[in-house]
GUNURO-346643 format. One record per residue: residue in three letters; y, x, z of N, C-alpha, C, O in turn. Coordinates in steps of 0.05 Angstrom, whole numbers, plus 5000, padded with zeros to 4 digits. Each point is the difference from the previous one (the first is absolute). Layout:
N
ALAYXZYXZYXZYXZ...
//
This chain:
302
MET572072096619498449895021497749764989500749824985ASN496950235024498049804985500349705015500549985024THR499349824961499749765014497749965014498050074988PRO501849845037497749975019498249834982500949814987GLY496550255013497849874989499950014967498149904987MET504050245001499750014975500250284989502050135004PRO495849984980500150234991502450084984501249824988ALA499750445010502450034984499749914970501849874990PRO495750214996499649914972500549724997501449914982ASP497549945036500049694996502649925004500949814987ARG500650305032503249935003501550054979501849854994ASP497550404989501550094980499449784979501949914986ALA495650015010499649794975501049785004500649864981ALA499950055046501049755005503250014993501149814989LEU500350435020502550034992500750004970501949884992ARG496550254993500349974972499649774989501149944979ALA497249875034499649734990502849904999500649874980PHE501250175039502649845006502250164982502249914994GLY496850364998502250174990501550155021500249925023ASP501050304966501350155021502949925008501949994985GLY498149955039502649895011502350145002502149895007ARG497850394986502550165001501549934976499049964978GLU504050015030501849924979500550224981500549954977ALA499350295031500550224980497649984978500450074977ASP497249855031498149944981500549794977499350024977VAL501849765035500949764986502050104976499549974976TRP502850165035501950064981499150224982500649984976GLY497850235031499050174983498349874979500450064977ALA497749755029498349874983501849854979499450014976LEU502949835034501549864980501550174981500249934977ALA500850325032501450204981497850074977500550004976ARG497250075035497950094984499249804979500150064976TRP499249685035499349794981501949944983499249984977ARG503250005026502349984984499950204978500049924976GLU499850345030499850194983497749984978500250074977GLN497749815036497450014982500049724983498249964984GLY503949855020500149794983498749765011499949804986ARG498950215040498249795010501649785011502250015009ARG496249764989501349735005498749935028497649995003PHE504249955018499149955025501949825016502249954992VAL496849945032501749835019500650145025498350135013LEU504149854993501350095023500149755020501349794996LEU497050285028500349745021501750155023499750235009THR502249604999502050095021500249775024500649774994VAL498950315028500549825024502849965004501250205006VAL500049574993503049974998500749855025502349995009GLU495849915003500549825027497850005017497750004990SER502749985037497749955015501149875028502350065008ARG496349805005500749865023497650025022497849914993GLY502550185029497949955019498350274998501150224993PHE496349755014498050214999498850044970498549824990THR501950364998499050054970499150284998501050195013PRO497149834969498750304996502050214986499850245001GLN502149644987502150164990502749905001500349765004LYS501750384992503049935006501550024973498950124981PRO503549775014501350024976500550294991500750175017GLY499049914958500250264991497350114991499750194986ALA498249675023497250124993499749914971500849794991HIS497650444996499749944968497050074995498650135015MET500649774961497350034992500249974969501749854989LEU496650314997500049984970497249914991498050085011LEU501949764968497349934987500350044970501649864988ALA496950345000500150044972498149814985498149885010ASP502550114964498649764986496950124994498449864989ASP501050395020497250065000498649985026497750085003GLY504049805016498749965026500650195021499449955023GLU501850294969500750235022502249865018501749864991MET497950215035502149935017500750255019498450195005VAL504549795004501150195017501649845019501449814994GLY498250305031501549875021498849755014497849924992THR503449955028499049745011502549845010502250095006ILE497049654994502049835013498949885025501049805009GLY496950305001499149925025496749965002498849975021GLY500150014954497349944997499449695011501749845006GLY495750144995499349715009500549804979500250064976ALA499949685034500649764984502350004984500049914977ILE502350195037502450004985500050204975501049934979GLU497950305026499850184979498449894977500850034977HIS496849845028498249894982501249794983499649994976GLN502149835038501349824986502450084983500449904978ALA501150295031501850114985498950184974501450024980LEU496450085023498750194979498949754977500050054976ALA499249745035499149814981502449864984499649904978GLU502550115032502749914985500550254980500249974975ALA500050255037500350254983498149994973500950014977HIS496949975028498249994976500849804979500150064976ALA500449685033501149794981502450104989500349994975LEU501650115041502650084987499750224982501950034984LEU496250155013499550194980499549854974501050084979ARG497749705024499449864975502649834985500149964975THR501849975042502249864995502450144995501549944981GLY499150265038502250165002502149845020499549785009GLY502650354996502149865015500050095030499550245005SER501049565016500150065025499249745017500249784989VAL499050235035499449795017500450095030499850235008THR500749565006500450045030497649855015499749754997VAL498650395019498049885015500850005030500550225011LYS499649575000500749935027497849825014499149794992LYS500450365031497349925016500150015027500650225011HIS498849575005499950015030496850115004497949904991LEU502350315022497350144999497949825015497750004991THR502849855030497949845012499749714988497749914996ALA504549964998499549734989499050004970498449834993ASP502750394990499350014975497650154996498549914982LEU500850335032498150184992498150025023498050144995GLY502049755029498150025018500250265016498350045017MET503750124979500150255016501149965025501849835003CYS497250345018501049995028502750065007501049935022CYS500250214959502950115005501949815011501250045021GLY498949744964501749755010502850064985501849845005GLY498650364979502750024990500449924972498249864990GLU503850204997500749904972500350244982500550215011MET499349794964500850244983500449874976498649824991VAL503950304994500649944973500050274985501350195008VAL496849804969499550234983501249934973499449784989TYR502250415000501349984972498150174981499450245004LEU499849634975498450144980501750034973501549824995GLU498350384990501250064978498750174980499250225008VAL500449694967498450184982502350204988502349944994LEU496650305006501950264991498650084973497650025000GLU503750004983498950094970501850244994502449984999SER496250244997501350244991501049984972499249824986MET502350345006501049964971497450174983499350235003PRO499749574978497850094983500850244984502250014990ARG496050195007500650234985499249984970497749944995LEU504150104986499650014971500450274990502050135004PHE495849964983499950254989500249954968498449854988LEU503850275000500649984970499150274985501550195004PHE496749834983499450224987501250024973499149874981GLY503150315017501549994974502949945008500549845018ALA501150274970503149975007501649934974502450084996GLY496249774984501549934975501849765002501049925021TYR499349994958502349764997499049765015501749875011LEU496150074990499149775016499750055030500549835016ALA498750394990499650085027502949975016500149915023ARG502050174964502650015014500649715010500349965024PRO499849814958500549755010497949875018500549835017ILE496950284979498049895020500650085027500049855019ALA500850444980500450115028502349885013500049965025GLN501849984960502649895011499649745010500749955024LEU498249874960499349725009498249995025500449855020ALA497650314979497750015021501350095027499349905022SER502450294977501450115022501549795012500249985024GLY501349844958501949785011498649755010501349825011VAL496050184984498749775012498150055021498549825006GLY501350455007498750065022497750174997498450015019PHE501350154958497850184995501150295006502250074994ALA495950095019500850275007498950154974497650034996VAL504150074987499650074972499550314999501850145010THR496249974981499850284990499450054971498049914990VAL503850224996499750064971498850294996501150185012VAL497149854974498650254995500350094971499449834983ASP501650425009500450084973500250285000501650115014ALA496650044969500450254997502450144986500550245003ARG501049594983502050084983502650005014501149785005PRO500150465001502650005015502549844989501749905014GLU498250094958502249894987499749695003502049874994TRP495950015013499649715004499849955033500949795010ALA498250385002499949965028502250115015499850185016GLN502849674975502750095013500649815018499649764995PRO501550335031500849815021501949804991499949775007ALA501950324976502049824988499049754985501449804997ARG496250234993498949784986498449815020499449764994PHE500150345028498149865021501150005024498750115018PRO503649784989501350015027498149815019498649834990SER501550215035498849815021496850004997498749825011VAL500250374974497150005001499250285006501650184998SER495849865009499050275002499250104974498849864984LEU502150385011499450134970498950255002501150185012ARG496449864975498250234997499850094975498849874983CYS502550395012499750144973497250185006500050225010ALA497949644983497250135006498249914978500649794988ASP497450345006498049954981498649715009498849995021PRO501449834965498849715005497250005011499449905021GLU499050234963497250035005499550175028498449915016ASP502750274989499650125027501149795022498849955020PHE503449954973501149815023497749785004499149955022ALA500149944956498249775004497250105013498849875017ARG500750344973497350125013500250005031498149915014GLU504150204997500450055027501049745014500049995024LEU500749844964501249745012498249845015498049894989VAL502450085035498749835023501249695001502349965010THR496349854979500949724998498849845018498150075014SER502949694987498749775018500149754982501249994978ASP497549825034499849764980502549835004499849764997GLN502450345009502449885000502150144981502449925000ASP496650294985501450134982500149924972498049894991TYR504350154994500049914975500450254982501550185007LEU497249834969499750254984500749904972498849804991ILE503050354995500849954974499850224982500950215009VAL497949794965500050234985501949934974499549824985THR502650345014501549934976501150274992502450045004THR496150154983501050254992500349994970499549794988HIS501250455001500750034972497550074983500350054976ASP497549975035497550134988497649835009499249995023HIS499749894954497549855003497650115009498449865013ALA501350414982497950165010500250055029498050015014LEU504650024995500850065028499749715013499349995023ASP501349804963499449755015496849965007499249925021GLN499450134960497150005002499350165026498949875018ARG501550364984499550155021501049915027498650015020LEU503649914981501149855024498549765007499249965023VAL500449894958498449755007497450085012499249885021GLN499250324967497550055011500350135029498149955015LEU504050204994500450055024500749805022499550035024LEU501849774965501449815016498249755005500149895022LEU498150044958498449775005498050015023499849805015PRO498950414990498350035026501549955024498849905020LYS503650164982501649985025500549735011500349824984PRO499950135040500949725009502949954990501650185000ALA498949614995502749894995500249684996497949874996LYS504550025006500049735000500549944971499249794990PHE502150404995500949964970499850254985501450205008THR497249824973499850234982500349924971498449864988GLY504050235002500749914976500650214978499850245005MET501049664968500550194981501349894977499149794989ILE503350365002501549894980498750024974499050224995GLY500749604989498450044972499949714985500949795009SER498050264968499549774982497049895005498350125014VAL501249674973497449895001497950204985497750035009ALA503250104968498550174985499350245021497750085003LYS504350025011499350215019498249935023498450165009GLN501949615000498249865020497250034991498350095016ARG501149844961497349974989499050284998497750045007LYS503850164984499050304997499250105026498150145003PHE503749785016499650135028497749865011498650125016ALA500949654979497449895014497950124989498250065015LEU501649984957497550144990499650305012497950105009ARG504350004989500050285013498850015029498150145006LEU503249695010499150005029497349894999498650125016ARG500449734972497349925003498150234993497950045012ALA503150104965498450244989500050235025498350174999ARG503449825020500050195019498949905027500350125021GLY498449664977498449895024501449805018498949925021PHE503649994970501249805017498649734996499349934978SER500349935042499149764998502249774990502450035002ASP496449744986501949804991502049905023502349964996ASP496650015030501449945020502550205007502249905005ALA497350344994501750205001502050014977502450025005ILE496849954973501950014976501949725003502350014992GLY496649765018501749765003502050025022501749835001ARG498250365015502150065021502350114986502249965010LEU497750164969502450124988501549794985499049874981ARG503450105027501649744990501650114979501950155004THR497449774970501350094975499449824978497649954997PRO504049964986502950044996501249945028498949845015LEU503550304992501249975024502749804995501450004980GLY498849845046502249834997499449714991498449964982LEU502849845030499649734994501549934973502150124995PRO496949714989500949954974502649835002500049764999LEU502050385004502749854999501650034976502449934998GLY496150174981501550054973502150265001501850034984ALA497750115035501950235004500050184977498050024986ARG504350145011500350204972500850245014498550205000THR504049815012501250245010498650145023498549875014PRO501950394989498550115025500749895023498350005018GLU504349884989500749855022498449745004498949935021GLU501249934956498349755001497350065004498849845014ILE500050354977497150055004499650055030498349905014ALA503850294994499650055030500049735018498449975018VAL503449854975499949755013497349854999499249875019SER499550154957496949885000498450155013498149885011VAL502150384991497850145017500549955031498249965015LEU504750044994500349935028499049695008499149935022ALA501349934956499149715005497050035006499149855018GLU499450314968497050025005499750095028498649865015LEU502650374992499950125024500549835025498750015021ILE503449824974500849835024498049785001499249925022SER500049974956498049805003497150115016499049875019VAL500150344974497750125016501050075027498549935018ARG503750174989501050065027500049755016499250005024ARG501649794964500349745017497049844997500149775007GLY497950324985497649905001499349824975498149855000GLY503550174981499349884974497950134983499350235007THR499649664974497950124984500949944969498849844986PRO503550295005500749954973497950074982498850215003GLU500749634977497950014982499950244981501649994980ARG497150195022500050234983496950054994498249885012GLY501550284968497050064995499850144974501950024985TRP495850085009499650184976499549844975499750114978THR500349625026500049834974502249785002499349785008PRO503150264985502149825001499149754982498750044979ARG501949725030499649764988501849994972502350085000PRO496649824978501350064973503049885000501750104985GLU498749695030502749904998502050165016502449974996ARG496650205019501850195017500350284985501950155002ALA495949894983500050284990502650064982501450205003GLU499249614978502750034985502650055015501850164994ALA498049675028502549995019500250265012502350105003ALA495850035004499950255014500450224983501050215010ARG498449774964499950254981502450145000499950245005GLN502449644990502850144995500950175026500550244999PRO499549615022500950175025497950235005500850195012LEU496849794980498350225008500250234981499650235006VAL501349684966500450234982502550195012500050245000GLN502149585009502050125011499650175025501450205006MET496349705011499450185022499050274991500950215010GLU497149784968499150264989502450184993499950235008ARG502049694979502350184992501650075025500750245006GLY500049545010501750075028498650215018501450125015ALA496249924984498550195020500950284994499650185016ARG501549864961500750254993502550085015501050224997
//
């Protein structure tokens, strides 16, 4: 039924501005956004008294790119709650918004609403290309600290479920997998194969894709060679600089397990908003400290 005085297209546009209020759409979007690894705020009306535009149990979603689904009533209360949601996306956590609709917001309803807001963060996806000695402890540690890990290797003797419990294991050609992989800017990509030529081809496929972190196991010498090759293939310095290698924070690590700890330290730092200092030209005082574990990385990737 059309609203009197409002043509259907205008009414539909107005409804879209507040989001689709159907609960099925809210829960469908929530499941879809979690699968996509998106970060968003769930807004829930938890209390209401008097005349209010929505009652307890109404939900709304706000994604970090501004997309909205659902409504908690529109008007000034929704505007206020969305302002809090945008701020919450920057800080994380949760907050409760309690407002008297007339006294606090100038609405005519005269009631009171309490809205609970919480940031929901999906498990970030980590794709490990290569199933060698280093990939195994990296996958194990990453899975334990909340990454959704996928390991890709074409060698069935290495891509064994017994070696990689609790992760998704794909015995497939890494290049084909990388070529077809659809990523988001929240994904983590690590190249750690047994073959430098394969590493090169994978890096060329992965660098143009959106990702929060793209890294490669290797030494400083390998880093320099790859930079020259990538530049020769038309990659800009900015694109090359997105490849984080040598991989792992300089902890003095030597064994594959210790190196995996250094790699996870870097991943966690990036995940939590840190900017661990990496680059294509390590400072001299750090170069020697980094050299030994990076040599081990080269061997451990086998």
